[in-house]
C-alpha positions in Angstrom: -6.3 11.6 -8.6 -7.4 8.4 -6.9 -6.0 5.0 -6.0 -6.2 2.3 -8.6 -6.2 -1.5 -8.1 -5.1 -4.0 -10.7 -4.3 -7.7 -10.7 -1.2 -8.9 -12.6 -0.8 -12.2 -14.5 0.6 -13.9 -11.3 -2.6 -13.1 -9.5 -1.1 -10.4 -7.3 -3.4 -7.5 -6.5 -1.6 -4.1 -6.6 -2.9 -0.8 -5.2 -1.4 2.2 -6.8 -1.4 5.8 -5.4 0.0 8.9 -7.0 2.8 10.3 -4.9 1.8 13.9 -5.3 -1.1 16.0 -6.6 -4.8 16.2 -6.5 -7.6 16.6 -9.0 -6.5 18.7 -12.0 -2.9 18.9 -11.0 -0.3 17.7 -13.5 -2.5 17.7 -16.6 -0.2 16.8 -19.4 2.6 15.8 -17.1 3.9 12.4 -16.1 2.9 11.1 -12.7 4.9 9.0 -10.2 2.8 6.3 -8.7 3.6 4.0 -5.8 2.2 0.5 -6.0 2.0 -2.1 -3.2 1.0 -5.7 -2.8 1.4 -8.0 0.3 3.9 -10.3 -1.4 6.5 -7.6 -2.2 8.2 -5.9 0.8 8.9 -2.5 -0.8 6.5 -0.3 -2.9 7.1 -0.2 -6.6 7.5 3.3 -8.0 6.7 4.0 -11.6 6.6 7.1 -13.7 3.6 6.9 -16.0 1.6 9.2 -18.2 -0.8 11.7 -16.7 -3.8 9.6 -17.9 -2.6 6.5 -16.0 -6.0 6.0 -14.5 -7.4 5.3 -18.0 -4.7 2.8 -19.1 -5.9 -0.7 -19.9 -5.6 -2.8 -16.7 -3.5 -5.6 -18.2 -0.9 -3.1 -19.7 -0.7 -1.2 -16.4 -0.3 -4.4 -14.4 2.4 -5.6 -16.8 4.4 -2.3 -16.2 4.2 -2.9 -12.5 5.3 -6.5 -12.8 8.3 -5.5 -14.9 9.4 -3.0 -12.3 8.7 -5.3 -9.3 11.3 -7.3 -7.5 10.7 -11.0 -7.0 7.8 -11.7 -4.5 8.8 -12.9 -1.1 7.7 -16.5 -0.3 
């Protein structure tokens, strides 16, 4: 698995990394990803489907935004 970068509707760029595993590990199992952006102090952790790398970018970014605390100013 690799990192994935998406931009949410507020213009924040998130970089997401799976917390465990490598290529081929977890086929058919949910994956926990950790997503970071400079305007949010703590990483956002999400449990997503095993094909999270193929999710449409807007939908994936929306999931991150819903789980994210308010950005710091």
